[in-house]
Backbone as numpy.savetxt, mean C-alpha at the origin, in Angstrom:
# Nx Ny Nz CAx CAy CAz Cx Cy Cz
-11.12 -18.05 -8.64 -11.60 -16.77 -9.44 -11.79 -16.86 -10.82
-12.93 -16.46 -11.61 -12.98 -16.91 -12.67 -12.19 -16.61 -13.98
-12.16 -17.33 -14.93 -11.04 -16.61 -15.90 -11.89 -15.53 -16.70
-10.87 -14.47 -16.96 -11.72 -13.37 -17.62 -10.50 -12.62 -18.10
-10.92 -11.64 -18.95 -9.84 -10.60 -19.23 -10.11 -9.17 -18.56
-9.06 -8.91 -17.98 -8.75 -7.50 -17.12 -8.29 -6.52 -17.94
-8.78 -5.13 -17.75 -8.36 -4.20 -18.37 -7.33 -3.62 -17.70
-7.49 -3.25 -16.37 -6.55 -2.73 -15.64 -6.71 -2.99 -13.87
-6.21 -2.74 -13.20 -6.47 -2.88 -11.53 -6.21 -1.58 -10.98
-6.93 -1.52 -9.90 -6.78 -0.85 -9.04 -6.29 -1.35 -7.28
-5.71 -0.60 -6.57 -5.38 -1.16 -5.11 -5.57 -0.01 -4.56
-6.02 0.06 -3.31 -6.85 0.64 -2.23 -5.75 0.65 -1.06
-4.82 1.33 -0.44 -4.28 0.97 0.89 -4.21 2.19 1.87
-4.21 1.49 3.40 -3.81 2.48 4.25 -3.13 1.49 5.19
-2.46 2.58 6.38 -2.03 1.82 7.36 -2.41 2.70 8.50
-2.29 1.76 9.71 -2.97 2.60 10.95 -1.73 2.16 11.87
-1.74 3.09 13.34 -0.87 2.80 14.30 -1.46 3.53 15.37
-1.45 2.70 16.65 -1.66 3.18 17.73 -0.44 3.61 18.28
-0.46 4.69 18.63 0.72 5.31 19.10 1.92 5.34 18.04
2.67 6.29 17.93 3.71 6.29 16.83 4.96 6.16 17.35
5.79 5.42 17.54 5.33 3.93 17.32 4.55 3.13 18.35
3.91 2.00 18.01 3.28 1.25 18.71 2.63 0.17 18.00
1.48 -0.45 18.09 1.04 -1.52 17.23 0.29 -1.14 16.09
0.74 -1.54 14.85 0.14 -0.82 13.64 -0.55 -2.18 12.93
-1.34 -1.77 11.64 -1.93 -2.57 10.91 -2.02 -1.76 9.50
-2.03 -2.67 8.36 -2.13 -2.43 7.00 -3.17 -2.93 6.59
-3.99 -2.29 5.56 -5.16 -2.89 4.77 -4.82 -2.33 3.33
-5.41 -3.65 2.39 -5.22 -3.46 1.15 -6.55 -4.11 0.28
-7.37 -3.45 -0.78 -8.11 -3.76 -1.33 -7.75 -3.70 -2.78
-7.50 -4.88 -3.32 -7.30 -5.03 -4.91 -8.56 -5.15 -5.64
-8.88 -4.57 -6.79 -9.89 -4.25 -7.71 -9.67 -4.64 -8.94
-10.14 -5.74 -9.54 -9.74 -6.12 -11.05 -10.91 -5.71 -11.87
-10.47 -4.86 -13.01 -11.37 -4.15 -13.88 -11.33 -4.54 -15.13
-12.61 -4.71 -15.62 -13.01 -5.09 -17.15 -13.62 -3.90 -17.47
-12.96 -2.94 -18.41 -13.39 -1.70 -18.60 -13.88 -0.81 -17.50
-15.09 -0.56 -17.33 -15.58 0.44 -16.42 -16.21 -0.28 -15.05
-16.19 -1.46 -15.22 -17.04 -2.55 -14.35 -15.98 -3.13 -13.45
-16.11 -3.07 -12.21 -15.38 -3.99 -10.92 -15.52 -5.48 -11.25
-14.90 -6.42 -11.75 -15.16 -7.76 -11.79 -14.92 -8.64 -10.89
-13.73 -8.29 -10.09 -13.59 -8.98 -8.88 -12.76 -8.42 -7.75
-12.88 -8.49 -6.48 -12.37 -7.77 -5.41 -11.67 -8.64 -4.26
-10.44 -8.39 -4.13 -9.88 -9.05 -3.06 -9.41 -7.92 -1.84
-9.58 -8.35 -0.63 -9.27 -7.65 0.66 -8.17 -8.41 1.42
-7.17 -7.68 2.04 -6.41 -8.49 3.00 -5.69 -7.33 3.83
-5.44 -7.92 5.21 -4.87 -6.96 6.11 -3.69 -7.74 7.08
-3.32 -7.01 7.78 -1.99 -7.75 8.74 -1.51 -6.38 9.51
-0.58 -6.94 10.46 0.00 -6.15 11.48 1.13 -6.02 12.17
1.63 -5.40 12.78 2.51 -5.71 13.61 2.71 -5.23 14.89
3.30 -5.87 16.02 3.06 -5.35 17.55 3.95 -3.81 17.82
4.86 -3.53 16.87 5.64 -2.42 17.22 6.10 -2.20 15.97
5.66 -0.94 15.75 5.74 -0.29 14.12 5.42 1.15 14.15
5.56 1.92 13.13 5.17 3.14 12.98 3.99 3.25 11.79
3.45 4.34 11.59 2.61 4.71 10.94 3.05 4.54 9.21
4.36 5.44 8.97 4.77 5.31 7.65 5.30 3.76 7.31
5.64 3.15 8.60 6.16 1.62 7.91 4.86 0.90 7.46
3.75 1.13 8.24 2.36 0.47 7.81 2.06 0.86 6.37
1.85 2.36 6.04 1.56 2.74 4.81 2.28 1.81 3.97
3.93 1.95 4.22 4.44 1.17 2.83 4.19 -0.40 3.00
3.88 -0.79 4.33 3.67 -2.36 4.17 2.26 -2.79 3.37
1.51 -1.77 3.42 0.24 -1.78 2.79 0.29 -1.71 1.36
1.32 -0.97 1.09 1.40 -0.82 -0.91 2.19 -2.26 -1.19
3.35 -2.67 -0.48 4.17 -3.79 -0.42 3.12 -5.25 -0.79
2.06 -5.24 0.29 1.14 -6.33 0.42 0.38 -6.45 -0.37
-0.17 -5.27 -0.77 -1.12 -5.12 -1.89 -0.76 -5.44 -3.27
0.46 -5.15 -3.29 0.98 -5.19 -4.99 1.08 -6.64 -4.71
1.78 -7.45 -3.92 2.11 -8.55 -3.85 0.92 -9.48 -3.71
-0.20 -9.25 -3.33 -1.68 -9.98 -3.72 -2.19 -9.92 -4.67
-1.86 -8.66 -5.50 -2.31 -8.83 -6.76 -1.69 -9.64 -7.77
-0.10 -9.61 -7.58 0.79 -10.10 -8.31 0.65 -11.63 -8.40
0.28 -12.37 -7.11 0.01 -13.40 -6.91 -1.33 -14.04 -7.04
-2.17 -13.13 -7.76 -3.45 -13.83 -7.90 -3.57 -14.46 -9.51
-4.71 -15.18 -9.48 -5.00 -15.69 -10.73 -5.36 -14.81 -11.87
-4.80 -14.85 -12.86 -5.04 -13.89 -14.36 -4.39 -12.89 -14.24
-3.53 -12.27 -13.47 -2.87 -11.18 -13.42 -1.80 -10.74 -14.59
-2.11 -9.70 -15.38 -1.23 -9.38 -16.43 -0.58 -8.20 -16.09
0.91 -8.47 -15.96 1.75 -7.64 -15.42 1.95 -6.27 -16.48
1.51 -6.26 -17.61 1.36 -5.40 -18.79 0.41 -4.49 -18.25
-0.73 -4.69 -17.80 -1.83 -3.78 -17.53 -1.26 -2.84 -16.11
-2.07 -1.77 -16.51 -1.71 -0.37 -15.53 -2.53 -0.75 -14.18
-1.78 -0.41 -13.19 -2.17 -0.46 -11.82 -2.13 0.72 -11.15
-3.27 0.99 -10.70 -3.33 2.45 -10.09 -3.59 2.44 -8.71
-2.78 2.89 -7.92 -2.55 2.44 -6.61 -2.90 3.79 -5.87
-3.78 3.83 -4.78 -4.42 4.90 -4.13 -4.08 4.99 -2.99
-3.46 6.04 -2.07 -3.27 5.98 -0.88 -3.29 7.24 -0.20
-3.56 7.72 0.88 -3.77 8.78 1.77 -2.41 9.35 2.35
-1.37 8.29 2.19 -0.08 9.05 2.18 0.92 9.58 1.43
0.87 10.63 1.35 2.16 11.31 0.78 3.27 10.91 0.85
3.67 10.55 1.78 4.89 9.77 2.16 5.25 8.51 0.83
3.96 7.59 0.79 4.32 6.57 0.09 4.32 7.10 -1.43
3.38 8.22 -1.90 2.93 8.59 -3.06 4.09 9.49 -3.95
4.32 10.01 -2.84 5.81 11.20 -3.24 7.07 10.57 -3.26
7.10 9.54 -2.34 8.25 8.95 -2.13 8.45 7.86 -3.56
7.36 7.33 -3.80 7.64 6.61 -5.07 7.46 7.34 -6.63
6.76 8.19 -6.65 6.57 9.13 -8.07 7.77 10.08 -7.96
8.19 10.71 -6.75 8.95 11.54 -6.74 10.77 11.39 -6.41
10.75 10.94 -5.34 11.74 10.84 -4.82 12.74 9.66 -4.53
12.14 8.68 -5.02 12.87 7.06 -4.92 14.12 7.04 -5.90
13.73 7.54 -6.82 15.12 7.60 -8.09 16.27 8.28 -7.55
15.65 9.35 -6.89 17.05 10.50 -6.19 17.31 9.94 -5.01
16.66 9.08 -4.59 17.45 8.49 -3.17 18.11 7.82 -3.58
18.00 6.87 -4.54 18.92 5.60 -4.86 20.26 6.10 -5.73
19.95 7.35 -6.61 21.27 8.23 -7.12 22.25 8.69 -6.11
21.59 8.92 -4.91 22.28 9.91 -4.07 22.89 8.54 -2.72
22.81 7.66 -2.98 23.16 6.54 -2.05 22.19 6.37 -1.15
20.82 6.58 -1.11 19.82 6.28 0.08 20.14 7.47 0.75
20.37 8.68 0.36 20.52 9.97 1.39 19.34 10.82 0.73
18.82 11.51 1.80 17.82 12.62 1.40 18.70 13.94 0.41
17.61 14.99 0.37 18.18 15.86 -0.46 19.23 16.98 0.82
19.07 16.48 2.19 19.89 17.17 3.30 20.98 16.25 3.90
20.76 15.15 2.81 22.32 14.39 3.25 21.81 13.21 4.15
20.59 13.33 4.79 20.28 12.33 5.93 19.90 10.94 5.19
20.18 9.97 6.11 19.81 8.40 5.43 18.28 8.41 5.49
17.78 7.75 4.40 16.29 7.68 4.20 15.81 6.72 4.91
15.01 7.46 5.88 14.08 6.36 6.63 13.44 5.66 6.28
13.28 4.23 6.64 12.48 3.08 6.38 13.25 2.48 4.99
14.73 2.57 4.95 14.85 2.11 3.85 14.69 0.66 3.44
14.64 0.15 4.26 14.72 -1.48 3.91 13.09 -1.70 3.30
12.03 -0.87 3.84 10.95 -0.88 3.25 10.62 -0.39 1.90
11.43 0.91 1.71 11.52 1.47 0.44 12.37 0.41 -0.63
13.11 -0.33 -0.13 13.81 -1.08 -1.32 13.45 -2.45 -1.46
12.25 -2.66 -0.62 11.37 -4.01 -0.87 10.36 -3.65 -1.71
9.73 -2.19 -1.60 8.39 -1.69 -2.50 9.10 -1.66 -4.00
10.25 -0.91 -3.95 10.88 -0.78 -5.22 11.04 -2.00 -6.06
11.76 -3.26 -5.26 12.00 -4.15 -5.53 10.38 -4.96 -6.10
9.19 -4.85 -5.19 8.04 -5.32 -5.72 7.44 -4.92 -7.05
7.68 -3.43 -7.32 7.12 -2.86 -8.56 8.08 -3.22 -9.67
9.31 -3.49 -9.67 9.94 -3.70 -10.87 8.97 -4.57 -12.01
9.16 -4.13 -13.08 8.47 -4.40 -14.38 7.06 -4.44 -14.47
6.47 -3.56 -13.33 4.98 -3.19 -13.33 4.51 -1.80 -13.98
3.64 -1.49 -14.56 3.19 -0.03 -14.50 2.33 0.41 -13.46
2.60 0.94 -12.72 1.97 1.67 -11.50 1.85 2.96 -11.47
0.61 3.56 -11.48 0.49 4.91 -11.28 -0.03 5.04 -9.99
0.80 6.12 -9.06 0.84 6.57 -7.96 -0.08 7.64 -7.69
-1.40 7.26 -7.04 -2.35 8.41 -6.66 -2.68 8.61 -5.14
-2.57 9.66 -5.14 -3.13 10.20 -3.41 -4.43 10.43 -3.40
-5.20 10.15 -2.34 -6.27 10.12 -2.19 -6.42 10.87 -0.57
-7.51 11.84 -0.43 -7.60 12.63 1.04 -8.08 11.37 1.63
-7.36 11.29 2.97 -7.80 10.11 3.98 -9.15 10.71 4.65
-9.74 9.89 5.30 -11.12 10.25 6.23 -11.82 11.64 5.43
-12.20 11.46 4.14 -13.15 12.45 3.72 -14.23 11.85 3.01
-14.48 10.48 3.24 -15.64 9.75 2.70 -15.64 9.16 1.78
-14.38 8.73 1.11 -14.19 7.98 0.09 -14.20 6.54 0.70
-15.43 5.87 -0.14 -15.47 4.37 0.58 -14.55 3.46 0.78
-13.50 3.61 -0.41 -12.33 2.59 -0.76 -11.45 2.78 0.28
-11.45 3.84 0.50 -10.37 4.35 1.34 -11.12 3.96 2.84
-11.99 4.60 3.13 -12.81 4.33 4.73 -12.20 2.58 4.58
-12.43 1.92 3.69 -12.63 0.20 3.85 -11.15 -0.14 4.16
-9.94 0.59 3.45 -8.78 0.23 3.56 -8.23 0.45 4.82
-8.87 1.68 5.40 -8.67 2.26 7.10 -9.33 0.88 7.71
-10.55 0.74 7.73 -10.91 -0.48 8.30 -10.17 -1.78 8.67
-9.63 -1.85 7.40 -9.04 -3.28 7.32 -7.64 -3.17 8.07
-7.11 -1.72 7.98 -5.91 -1.45 8.67 -6.05 -1.67 10.36
-6.97 -1.05 10.70 -7.45 -1.00 12.14 -7.86 -2.81 12.55
-8.44 -3.43 11.57 -8.44 -4.80 11.78 -7.32 -5.48 12.09
-6.05 -5.16 11.09 -4.65 -5.92 10.90 -4.09 -5.42 12.20
-4.60 -4.21 12.87 -3.51 -3.93 14.05 -4.26 -4.47 15.21
-5.53 -5.01 15.54 -6.21 -5.56 16.54 -5.41 -6.51 17.30
-4.98 -7.44 16.84 -4.33 -8.88 17.67 -3.28 -8.05 18.43
-2.80 -6.68 18.11 -1.60 -6.09 18.65 -1.84 -5.12 19.78
-3.04 -4.78 20.08 -3.83 -4.35 21.11 -3.67 -4.80 22.28
-3.78 -3.74 23.60 -3.91 -4.46 24.67 -5.14 -4.64 24.68
-5.78 -5.71 25.71 -7.25 -6.17 25.51 -8.33 -5.08 25.69
-7.86 -4.34 26.55 -9.03 -3.11 26.73 -9.20 -1.98 25.64
-7.86 -2.13 24.63 -8.01 -1.27 23.76 -8.90 -1.86 22.26
-8.72 -3.10 22.30 -9.29 -3.54 21.28 -10.66 -3.83 21.30
């Protein structure tokens, strides 16, 4: 990657699942910005044979942030705008997470938080980072969300039955 000075970053994520639970995938696009210009872009995807859509949405955020943090030239002081079509992830990280932790990983109705291990991993991944969690409408023609969806489906492919792939 070229040596340059970035001004901020954006991550576009999506998760997909064939059946819920079932085979699933995640996709992430990382964009390195210099002012208003996209300087560099990275994409990644992966999947699991048995998972849920919400787990893949969380995995997309975890892997997207991890990919950015491990890239050359990353400055943790800069703002990261993470876009997801999952209200589960966006509201979880921007509104609910601190309440869950304060309540011993219980929801407001005293039930255990689902996918706690992934929430804890995401919480650990974002420590020391300045992240703005932004919701975007899915399947609405947003090119980066559509690409993240395509990556998530690609990540799921190896785990689909031969006829479904």
